[in-house]
C-alpha positions as CSV (number, residue, x, y, z in Angstrom):
1,M,47.7,70.8,89.6
2,A,48.0,69.9,85.9
3,E,47.5,73.5,85.1
4,V,50.6,74.5,87.1
5,E,52.6,71.4,86.5
6,S,52.3,71.2,82.7
7,G,50.0,74.0,81.5
8,F,47.7,71.1,80.5
9,D,50.2,69.8,78.0
10,R,50.1,66.0,78.2
11,R,53.4,65.8,76.3
12,A,55.3,67.9,78.7
13,L,58.7,66.6,79.7
14,S,61.0,68.3,82.2
15,P,64.8,68.3,82.0
16,A,64.8,66.2,85.2
17,G,62.6,63.5,83.6
18,A,59.2,64.4,85.0
19,A,56.6,63.8,82.3
20,G,52.9,64.2,81.4
21,L,50.1,66.4,82.7
22,F,51.1,65.9,86.3
23,Q,54.9,65.8,85.8
24,L,55.5,62.6,87.6
25,M,59.1,61.3,87.9
26,P,59.7,57.7,86.7
27,D,60.1,56.2,90.2
28,T,57.1,58.0,91.6
29,A,55.0,56.9,88.6
30,T,55.8,53.3,89.0
31,R,55.5,53.5,92.8
32,F,51.9,54.7,92.3
33,G,50.9,52.1,89.7
34,L,51.9,53.5,86.3
35,S,53.7,51.5,83.6
36,L,56.6,53.2,81.7
37,W,57.0,50.5,79.1
38,P,55.9,49.6,76.4
39,F,53.8,52.8,76.7
40,D,54.5,55.5,79.2
41,Q,51.3,56.0,81.1
42,R,52.5,59.3,82.5
43,Y,51.4,60.7,79.1
44,Q,47.8,59.4,79.5
45,A,45.4,61.7,81.3
46,K,43.3,59.2,83.4
47,P,46.1,56.9,84.6
48,S,48.4,59.8,85.4
49,A,45.6,61.7,87.2
50,T,44.9,58.7,89.3
51,A,48.6,58.1,90.2
52,S,49.0,61.8,91.0
53,A,46.0,61.8,93.3
54,R,47.3,58.7,95.1
55,Y,50.6,60.4,95.5
56,L,49.1,63.6,96.8
57,K,46.9,61.6,99.2
58,Y,50.0,59.8,100.5
59,L,51.9,63.1,100.9
60,Y,49.0,64.7,102.8
61,E,48.7,61.7,105.1
62,R,52.5,62.0,105.7
63,F,52.7,65.7,106.4
64,R,49.1,66.5,107.5
65,D,49.1,69.8,105.6
66,W,48.1,70.6,102.1
67,R,50.9,73.2,101.6
68,L,53.5,70.7,102.8
69,A,52.1,68.0,100.6
70,L,52.3,70.3,97.6
71,A,55.8,71.3,98.5
72,A,56.8,67.7,98.7
73,Y,55.1,66.9,95.4
74,N,57.2,69.6,93.8
75,A,60.5,69.5,95.6
76,G,60.5,65.9,96.9
77,E,59.3,64.5,100.2
78,G,62.9,64.1,101.3
79,T,63.6,67.8,100.8
80,V,60.6,68.8,102.8
81,Q,61.3,66.3,105.6
82,K,64.9,67.4,105.9
83,L,63.8,71.0,106.3
84,L,61.2,70.2,108.9
85,D,63.8,68.2,110.8
86,H,66.4,70.9,110.5
87,Y,64.1,73.6,111.8
88,N,62.4,71.2,114.3
89,D,59.0,72.2,113.2
90,T,56.0,70.8,111.4
91,G,54.7,73.9,109.6
92,Y,55.0,75.1,106.0
93,D,55.6,78.7,107.0
94,T,58.8,77.8,108.9
95,I,60.4,76.1,105.9
96,A,58.8,78.1,103.0
97,E,61.7,80.5,102.5
98,H,64.2,77.6,102.5
99,L,62.5,75.6,99.8
100,P,63.9,75.7,96.3
101,A,62.8,78.8,94.4
102,E,60.6,76.8,92.0
103,T,58.7,75.3,95.0
104,Q,58.4,78.7,96.7
105,M,56.4,79.8,93.6
106,Y,54.7,76.5,93.0
107,V,52.8,76.2,96.3
108,P,51.2,79.7,96.1
109,R,50.3,79.1,92.4
110,V,48.4,75.9,93.1
111,A,46.7,77.6,96.1
112,A,45.7,80.5,93.9
113,I,44.3,78.2,91.2
114,I,42.3,76.4,93.9
115,S,41.0,79.7,95.2
116,L,40.1,80.9,91.7
117,R,38.5,77.7,90.5
118,E,36.9,76.4,93.6
119,N,36.5,79.6,95.7
120,R,38.2,77.9,98.6
121,Q,41.4,78.5,100.5
122,I,43.9,75.6,100.5
123,E,43.9,75.5,104.3
124,S,40.2,74.8,104.3
125,L,40.3,71.8,102.0
126,P,39.3,68.5,103.7
127,A,41.7,65.6,104.2
128,P,41.5,63.1,101.4
129,R,39.0,60.3,101.8
130,S,40.2,56.8,102.6
């Protein structure tokens, strides 16, 4: 994910305020255990990777689908849930074209990197371990 999120630039900062390798927003970072002061841990590889993994696990457990979890990571869990509710469905394919353009590109990019690096399709990945 860091490859897609930041191009492995640990100093990356988005205009919206997401920072670090995994482009965590401040509220998400603190929610999953990172400190923003006196040093912003979003810029530190190990703590931000751990927080990102915890967040992704939470999203997978909420949506029960890796593509939905990735969409929620990128667009926000509220955005994904509203679309699922609006279209009265639980599947990524139903809402994909209604997601923000950035997210429509993000999910396939992460899936492609997983396929390239791990030789696995995103749909075949196991659920996170407890």
